C-alpha positions, -999 to 999 in steps of 0.1 A, spaced: 0 0 0 14 34 -11 8 63 13 -3 94 -7 23 122 -8 -1 149 6 -7 127 37 30 122 42 35 160 38 7 167 63 22 142 89 57 157 85 43 192 88 24 183 120 55 166 135 76 196 126 52 220 143 50 199 174 88 196 176 92 233 172 66 241 199 82 216 223 117 231 217 104 266 221 87 259 253 113 237 269 147 250 257 155 283 275 182 306 260 175 335 284 191 343 317 172 339 350 142 362 352 144 387 381 118 414 375 80 417 373 80 423 336 103 394 326 75 368 322 57 390 296 89 394 276 97 357 280 62 347 266 69 367 234 104 353 231 91 317 234 66 323 206 93 338 183 118 310 193 92 283 184 84 299 150 122 302 143 128 266 153 100 254 130 114 274 101 150 263 108 141 226 111 118 227 81 143 245 57 173 225 68 154 192 67 141 200 31 176 210 20 192 178 34 164 156 19 168 173 -15 206 169 -15 202 131 -9 170 124 -29 178 144 -60 216 141 -62 233 133 -95 239 96 -97 268 78 -114 263 77 -152 237 105 -153 248 131 -178 214 147 -188 196 177 -173 169 173 -147 132 174 -154 120 208 -166 93 221 -142 74 251 -154 56 259 -122 33 246 -94 6 270 -85 -7 252 -54 29 250 -40 35 287 -47 2 296 -30 11 275 1 47 289 5 33 325 1 3 321 23 20 304 53 47 331 57 21 358 53 -1 343 80 30 338 103 41 374 98 6 387 104 3 367 136 37 378 149 28 415 141 -6 414 159 8 394 189 39 417 192 17 448 191 -6 434 218 24 427 240 39 461 232 6 479 241 3 459 274 39 469 282 29 506 278 48 510 245 23 535 232 30 560 261 55 587 250 89 579 265 94 612 284 57 620 291 58 613 328 24 628 334 8 605 308 27 575 323 14 583 358 -22 589 347 -23 557 327 -7 538 356 -33 551 381 -62 543 358 -49 508 350 -42 500 386 -77 512 397 -93 491 369 -74 461 379 -83 465 415 -120 472 406 -120 507 421 -130 541 407 -98 559 395 -110 591 411 -113 577 446 -89 566 472 -51 568 474 -30 569 443 -16 534 435 18 530 421 24 510 389 57 499 374 66 515 341 94 493 329 116 498 299 120 465 281 142 455 251 140 478 221 128 506 244 93 493 251 77 507 282 66 477 303 38 482 328 48 455 353 15 457 372 -6 450 341 17 423 326 9 391 344 23 403 377 21 430 403 -16 440 404 -36 407 403 -45 409 440 -51 446 440 -32 478 434 1 482 452 3 513 474 40 510 482 58 542 473 85 537 447 122 540 457 136 570 438 172 568 426 189 594 404 211 577 378 239 596 360 256 579 330 290 592 319 321 580 302 326 553 315 305 547 346 270 547 362 266 567 394 235 562 416 224 589 439 199 580 467 179 611 478 167 591 508 201 594 526 218 618 501 247 597 492 262 583 459 270 546 452 288 530 423 263 501 425 225 501 423 210 485 455 172 479 455 148 460 477 130 429 464 93 434 456 93 472 458 88 495 428 120 513 419 120 546 399 152 555 381 155 591 370 183 589 344 204 614 326 236 614 306 264 639 311 282 635 277 271 610 250 243 584 245 246 555 269 222 525 275 212 510 308 207 473 304 200 445 329 195 413 310 180 395 340 154 422 343 146 422 305 152 459 308 171 482 284 168 520 280 189 545 262 201 575 283 204 605 261 220 639 269 195 666 275 165 642 277 160 629 313 143 595 313 121 579 338 126 541 341 107 520 366 108 483 375 102 458 404 128 433 412 115 398 422 146 378 429 173 386 454 208 385 440 235 404 421 230 411 384 252 429 359 244 464 345 258 468 311 261 499 288 246 486 256 253 517 235 287 523 220 299 554 240 336 556 235 369 536 235 363 521 270 326 513 263 332 476 270 343 484 305 313 505 314 296 480 337 281 480 372 260 458 394 224 459 407 221 442 441 186 431 450 182 428 488 156 415 511 138 444 529 157 441 561 191 439 544 183 469 522 173 490 552 206 480 568 225 489 537 208 523 536 215 529 573 252 520 568 257 543 539 237 574 551 260 602 561 263 608 599 241 637 610 260 669 617 253 682 652 253 719 661 284 716 682 303 698 654 292 725 629 305 753 653 338 734 658 344 730 621 367 757 606 351 785 586 355 778 548 
């Protein structure tokens, strides 16, 4: 009994799709996720990785099969069979990529919108208003009543704004009322400096508490830099003359690299720092340790006049 070619093609196609989906869902190429917006980005990455795997296996498999099946055998000196065209095949190989591209575009736009990508990058008022409204809607409250909830506006890869509270994490059980930790970030050749207004001191590392919104107010002193934490799925350009607001919520204690992802000069490769995510008690202890000692009246009077 001869199995029809269309049935073989259908079975091979189904096997290829299942194999690509399994690989996309079970093979991880990303670093550990350590922020509230990471699961949303990872969902999109898994979809794109599955599609890429299906295309890779299908194209390479077809090429290998063609090399073996249609190779020139010993003694064959003539040309191959002349094929004028195959309309059904041309329709299939045009329609399938078109459907895949359309799906990826719609799905990516949906993710981008959920991440807050349609909010202007420097329109902090619009960011805050949208955050309040989204938080109130998620919590089932009237946006005009009660205290102002805090949402996480997170910059993701390719400069998407990611609203961590909307995206699968952060607001499911009600709006978070925790005030964000404000940190002033200065990017310069070739270092990041972190100024903590709560304590008025500067650190060469970024220290944040786990589970609390963090608001980075970033500026560049010289050229364009980029603030990138791969484990947070967070990257944002820092442009001279354009202060940028970048927020996130860390979810996993540990130390993670901060990398400048924008070529900023001859020592660009060495422009690195670290973000340390503490438990609440450890973070408060770190803040207390680094706060300047209060200046007493007697000490101020004893100091020489400058």
